[in-house]
C-alpha positions as CSV (number, residue, x, y, z in Angstrom):
1,M,-1.7,0.4,-32.2
2,H,1.0,1.9,-30.1
3,N,-1.1,1.8,-27.1
4,R,-2.1,-1.6,-27.8
5,L,1.8,-3.1,-28.3
6,L,2.5,-1.4,-24.9
7,L,-0.7,-2.9,-23.3
8,I,0.6,-6.2,-24.5
9,L,4.2,-6.0,-23.6
10,L,2.7,-4.6,-19.8
11,F,0.5,-8.1,-19.5
12,L,3.5,-10.2,-20.7
13,A,5.8,-8.6,-18.1
14,H,3.2,-9.1,-15.5
15,F,2.8,-12.7,-16.5
16,T,6.6,-13.3,-16.5
17,L,7.0,-12.3,-12.9
18,A,3.7,-14.2,-11.8
19,Q,5.4,-17.4,-13.1
20,R,8.6,-16.1,-11.9
21,Y,8.4,-15.9,-8.3
22,K,6.9,-19.0,-7.0
23,P,6.3,-18.6,-3.0
24,R,6.3,-21.1,-0.2
25,P,3.9,-21.2,2.9
26,V,6.4,-19.5,5.0
27,T,6.6,-15.4,6.3
28,G,9.7,-13.5,6.1
29,L,10.9,-11.1,8.8
30,L,13.6,-8.5,8.5
31,G,15.1,-6.0,10.8
32,A,18.1,-3.5,10.3
33,F,20.3,-4.4,13.4
34,G,20.2,-6.9,16.3
35,A,18.2,-4.8,19.1
36,E,15.5,-4.5,16.1
37,V,15.2,-8.5,15.6
38,A,16.2,-9.7,18.7
39,L,12.5,-9.9,20.3
40,V,11.5,-11.9,17.4
41,K,14.1,-14.5,17.3
42,E,13.6,-15.0,21.1
43,S,9.7,-15.6,20.0
44,L,10.9,-18.6,17.7
45,K,9.7,-21.8,18.3
46,K,12.5,-24.8,17.2
47,P,15.0,-22.0,15.4
48,K,17.6,-22.9,13.4
49,T,20.4,-21.2,11.7
50,V,20.7,-20.9,7.9
51,L,23.7,-19.4,6.4
52,V,23.0,-18.1,3.0
53,D,26.1,-16.6,1.0
54,G,27.4,-15.5,5.0
55,V,24.1,-14.0,5.5
56,S,22.5,-15.8,8.6
57,F,18.9,-16.5,8.5
58,T,16.6,-18.3,11.4
59,T,14.0,-20.4,10.7
60,G,11.5,-21.4,13.6
61,H,7.7,-21.0,13.9
62,I,5.9,-18.4,15.6
63,G,2.0,-19.3,16.5
64,N,1.2,-21.4,13.5
65,Q,3.6,-19.7,11.0
66,R,6.5,-20.9,9.7
67,V,8.9,-17.7,9.6
68,V,12.5,-17.1,8.7
69,V,14.1,-14.2,10.4
70,A,17.3,-12.0,8.9
71,E,19.2,-8.9,10.3
72,T,19.8,-6.9,7.1
73,G,22.2,-4.7,8.3
74,I,22.0,-0.8,7.9
75,G,21.5,1.2,4.6
76,K,19.4,0.5,1.3
77,V,22.3,-1.9,-0.4
78,N,22.4,-3.9,2.7
79,A,18.6,-4.3,3.0
80,A,18.1,-5.0,-0.8
81,M,20.8,-7.6,-1.1
82,T,19.4,-9.6,2.2
83,T,15.8,-9.1,1.0
84,A,16.5,-10.5,-2.6
85,L,18.8,-13.6,-0.6
86,M,15.8,-14.3,1.5
87,L,13.2,-14.3,-1.2
88,D,15.6,-16.7,-3.4
89,H,16.8,-19.0,-1.2
90,F,13.5,-19.3,1.2
91,R,10.7,-18.1,-1.0
92,P,8.1,-16.1,1.5
93,Q,4.7,-15.7,0.9
94,R,5.4,-12.2,2.4
95,I,7.9,-10.0,4.0
96,L,7.5,-7.9,7.1
97,F,10.1,-5.6,7.9
98,T,10.4,-4.1,12.1
99,G,12.6,-1.6,13.0
100,I,12.8,2.2,14.3
101,A,12.7,5.5,12.7
102,G,13.3,9.3,13.2
103,G,10.0,10.8,13.4
104,T,9.1,13.7,11.2
105,N,5.5,14.3,12.0
106,P,5.2,17.1,14.6
107,D,2.5,15.2,16.2
108,L,4.2,11.8,17.1
109,Q,7.4,11.1,19.7
110,P,9.4,8.5,20.4
111,G,7.7,5.3,21.1
112,D,4.9,5.7,18.5
113,I,4.6,3.6,15.8
114,V,4.0,4.3,12.0
115,I,2.7,1.6,10.0
116,A,4.0,2.5,6.4
117,G,0.8,2.7,4.1
118,R,3.6,4.0,1.4
119,T,7.4,4.2,1.2
120,A,9.6,6.0,-1.0
121,H,13.3,6.8,-1.6
122,H,14.0,10.3,-0.4
123,D,17.5,10.3,-1.6
124,Y,17.1,9.3,-5.4
125,A,16.6,11.3,-8.3
126,S,17.3,11.1,-12.1
127,I,17.2,13.0,-15.2
128,T,15.0,11.0,-18.1
129,D,16.1,11.0,-21.6
130,K,13.5,14.1,-21.9
131,N,16.0,15.6,-19.4
132,T,12.6,16.0,-17.4
133,P,13.7,15.3,-13.2
134,T,12.1,12.1,-12.0
135,K,12.0,10.7,-8.2
136,Q,11.1,7.3,-9.7
137,T,13.2,4.5,-9.8
138,R,13.3,2.1,-12.6
139,N,12.5,-1.6,-12.4
140,S,15.2,-4.0,-13.7
141,I,13.1,-6.4,-14.8
142,T,10.3,-4.6,-16.8
143,K,12.4,-1.7,-17.7
144,Q,9.4,0.6,-16.7
145,F,9.8,3.5,-14.1
146,N,8.6,2.2,-10.7
147,P,5.9,4.6,-8.8
148,I,7.5,7.0,-6.3
149,Y,5.6,5.6,-3.5
150,F,5.7,1.5,-3.1
151,L,2.5,0.6,-1.6
152,A,1.9,-1.6,1.6
153,D,-0.3,-5.2,0.7
154,S,-3.7,-4.1,1.9
155,A,-4.4,-7.5,3.5
156,L,-1.2,-6.8,5.7
157,L,-2.1,-3.3,6.1
158,R,-5.3,-3.7,7.4
159,L,-4.5,-6.7,9.7
160,A,-1.7,-4.3,11.6
161,E,-4.2,-1.9,11.9
162,T,-7.0,-4.5,13.6
163,V,-3.8,-6.2,15.6
164,V,-2.4,-2.9,17.0
165,K,-5.2,-2.3,19.2
166,T,-4.8,-5.5,21.3
167,V,-0.7,-4.9,21.7
168,P,0.6,-3.5,24.8
169,L,3.1,-1.2,23.3
170,E,5.3,1.0,25.9
171,G,4.8,4.5,26.4
172,I,7.8,7.3,26.7
173,Q,7.4,10.0,28.9
174,L,9.4,12.9,27.6
175,A,11.5,15.2,29.7
176,S,9.8,18.3,28.1
177,G,6.4,17.2,29.9
178,G,3.4,15.2,29.2
179,V,1.4,12.5,31.1
180,S,3.0,9.9,32.7
181,G,2.0,6.4,31.2
182,R,1.5,8.4,28.1
183,V,-0.8,6.0,25.2
184,V,1.4,5.2,22.0
185,V,0.1,6.8,19.0
186,V,0.0,4.5,16.2
187,M,-0.6,5.8,12.9
188,T,-0.7,4.4,9.4
189,G,1.4,7.0,7.2
190,T,4.3,7.6,4.9
191,V,7.7,6.4,5.8
192,V,10.9,7.8,3.6
193,T,14.4,5.9,3.2
194,G,17.6,7.4,2.3
195,D,21.4,6.6,3.2
196,V,21.4,9.0,5.8
197,F,20.7,9.3,9.5
198,V,18.7,12.4,9.8
199,A,19.3,14.8,12.4
200,S,18.2,18.4,11.1
201,P,15.1,20.2,11.4
202,D,15.4,22.0,8.0
203,K,15.6,18.3,6.4
204,V,12.5,17.3,8.3
205,R,10.4,19.8,7.1
206,S,11.8,19.3,3.7
207,L,10.5,15.6,3.8
208,R,7.6,16.9,5.0
209,T,6.9,19.1,2.3
210,D,8.5,16.7,-0.6
211,F,6.9,13.4,0.4
212,G,4.4,14.0,3.1
213,A,6.8,11.9,5.5
214,D,5.6,10.9,9.2
215,A,8.9,9.0,9.6
216,T,12.4,8.6,7.9
217,E,14.7,5.7,8.2
218,M,17.5,3.8,6.3
219,E,16.1,0.3,5.0
220,G,12.1,0.3,3.8
221,A,12.0,1.7,0.8
222,A,14.6,-0.7,-0.5
223,V,13.0,-3.8,1.1
224,A,9.6,-2.4,-0.5
225,Q,11.0,-2.0,-4.2
226,V,12.5,-5.6,-4.4
227,C,9.2,-7.1,-3.0
228,Y,7.5,-4.8,-5.5
229,Q,9.4,-5.9,-8.5
230,L,9.1,-9.3,-7.7
231,Q,5.5,-8.9,-6.6
232,V,5.8,-10.2,-2.8
233,P,3.4,-8.3,-0.5
234,H,5.1,-6.5,2.0
235,L,4.6,-4.3,5.0
236,I,7.1,-1.6,7.1
237,I,6.4,-1.3,10.7
238,R,8.5,1.3,12.3
239,S,8.6,3.0,16.0
240,L,10.2,6.3,16.2
241,S,13.2,6.6,18.5
242,D,13.6,10.0,18.1
243,R,12.2,13.1,16.1
244,A,15.2,13.5,13.6
245,D,15.9,17.0,14.3
246,A,19.3,18.0,16.5
247,E,19.0,16.3,19.3
248,A,18.4,13.0,17.6
249,H,21.4,11.2,18.4
250,I,20.9,11.8,22.1
251,A,17.0,10.5,21.7
252,Y,18.1,7.5,19.7
253,D,20.2,6.4,22.4
254,K,18.3,6.8,25.3
255,F,14.8,5.5,23.5
256,Y,15.6,2.9,20.7
257,P,15.3,-0.2,23.0
258,T,11.7,0.8,23.7
259,A,11.2,1.8,20.1
260,A,12.3,-1.2,19.1
261,R,10.6,-3.5,21.4
262,N,7.2,-2.0,20.5
263,S,7.9,-2.5,16.5
264,A,8.8,-6.3,17.5
265,K,5.6,-6.8,19.4
266,L,3.5,-5.8,16.7
267,V,5.0,-7.7,14.0
268,I,5.1,-10.7,16.0
269,A,1.1,-10.1,16.9
270,I,0.6,-9.4,13.1
271,V,2.3,-12.8,12.4
272,K,0.4,-14.8,14.9
273,A,-3.0,-13.4,13.6
274,L,-1.9,-14.4,9.8
């Protein structure tokens, strides 16, 4: 009887959510700061700026797709706020996030791309009513625990994996050596999010051990959680600006323009292919 009641409640919660969000034929594009969204805005046809509670949104077209673009600001709260405002005001069918990240996978270097098959909060933890530690956030709508990992929309993920093969990406030549004109490595992997700029080999190792992280940043899982709770398809794209190590700040300043361009190019290509 208890299991049956639980199933009924979950069904009703799902039905309520499905009725609650009614999308329009528009794609939402987000990035954390100016350099990450500049190329996207430059590609818009007939751009128009709309202010929503002081936050600037730019509408227009990329290819045949209606889009709305916004800069979230850095960090999880800013990302969640801007995502929620975009969803509430513009009702996009899907959300794509373009941006840079620190690499935690030793096989990757600046300029490479991680298409987030899944995202997670690496700085979230709580104690349940049974005193059992959990890394799961709680869904404010259903009151149930969210999954630790928020999965990308499968259709968007497959599209990104196909489209990226046709996108001219910029390889970065590191001073430590390598072949000139290096081909950018693109992988589908795990991106973790926290309100901290990671510049520590020890932290990188723990993120690899605890989450299997390929990249770390400060917004992705917040965007993914909002989309998950409102049942809006999403995809996070990250190009690496650094390796999240002791030299991260130096590498970031040097490589983030290239990394931002690579991520933006892929997102624009995905939108054109929709």
